[in-house]
C-alpha positions as CSV (number, residue, x, y, z in Angstrom):
1,M,14.1,-25.3,-8.2
2,I,12.7,-21.9,-9.0
3,E,14.8,-19.8,-11.3
4,I,14.9,-16.4,-13.1
5,S,13.6,-18.2,-16.2
6,H,10.4,-19.0,-14.2
7,L,9.9,-15.3,-13.3
8,L,10.6,-14.4,-17.0
9,A,7.9,-16.9,-18.0
10,V,5.4,-15.1,-15.7
11,V,6.6,-11.8,-17.2
12,D,6.0,-13.1,-20.7
13,A,2.5,-14.4,-19.8
14,Y,1.7,-11.0,-18.2
15,R,2.9,-9.2,-21.3
16,L,0.9,-11.4,-23.6
17,A,-2.3,-10.7,-21.5
18,T,-1.8,-7.0,-21.2
19,G,0.0,-6.0,-24.4
20,V,2.7,-4.0,-22.6
21,E,6.5,-4.0,-23.2
22,D,9.2,-5.3,-20.9
23,T,10.2,-1.7,-19.9
24,T,6.6,-1.0,-18.7
25,V,6.4,-4.3,-16.8
26,S,9.8,-3.7,-15.3
27,H,8.9,-0.3,-14.1
28,R,5.6,-1.5,-12.6
29,V,7.3,-4.4,-10.7
30,F,10.8,-3.1,-9.9
31,G,10.5,0.6,-10.3
32,D,13.4,0.2,-12.8
33,T,12.7,0.1,-16.6
34,K,15.9,-1.9,-17.3
35,K,15.7,-4.7,-14.7
36,I,13.8,-7.3,-16.8
37,E,16.1,-6.6,-19.8
38,A,19.1,-7.2,-17.5
39,M,17.6,-10.5,-16.3
40,R,17.0,-11.6,-19.9
41,S,20.7,-10.9,-20.4
42,G,21.8,-13.0,-17.5
43,A,21.7,-10.6,-14.5
44,D,20.5,-11.9,-11.2
45,I,18.3,-10.5,-8.4
46,T,18.0,-11.1,-4.7
47,L,15.6,-13.6,-3.3
48,G,13.6,-10.9,-1.7
49,R,13.2,-9.0,-4.9
50,F,12.3,-12.2,-6.7
51,N,9.6,-13.1,-4.1
52,A,8.2,-9.6,-4.2
53,A,8.0,-9.6,-7.9
54,V,6.2,-13.0,-8.1
55,L,3.8,-11.7,-5.4
56,W,3.2,-8.5,-7.4
57,F,2.3,-10.5,-10.4
58,S,-0.1,-12.6,-8.4
59,E,-1.8,-9.6,-6.9
60,N,-2.0,-7.7,-10.2
61,W,-2.8,-10.6,-12.6
62,P,-5.4,-9.8,-15.2
63,A,-8.7,-11.6,-14.4
64,D,-9.0,-13.2,-17.8
65,A,-5.3,-14.3,-18.1
66,V,-4.0,-17.8,-17.4
67,W,-1.2,-18.0,-14.9
68,P,1.6,-20.3,-16.2
69,S,0.7,-23.8,-15.1
70,D,4.2,-24.9,-14.4
71,I,4.8,-22.1,-11.9
72,Q,3.2,-22.1,-8.5
73,R,1.2,-19.0,-7.9
74,P,1.6,-17.4,-4.4
75,V,-1.3,-16.6,-2.2
76,K,-1.1,-13.5,-0.1
77,E,-1.7,-14.1,3.6
78,V,-4.8,-12.3,4.9
79,A,-4.3,-10.7,8.3
80,E,-7.0,-11.5,10.8
């Protein structure tokens, strides 16, 4: 089962690779500087926002960073 903790693991790996704070990542992904902090405190998000966030990370992942191995990385479908 995919959980908020999995998304937060991706957030943490991204932060480690980029050196930015939760508020910056939260703004980039959600347009809300407090969303990640809220999730760390137990708040939930909709499935649509969750999927959009994971896709955002996949599309904006630093080239030299390692995606967390225990979390499946989505692949964006290419329109033909």
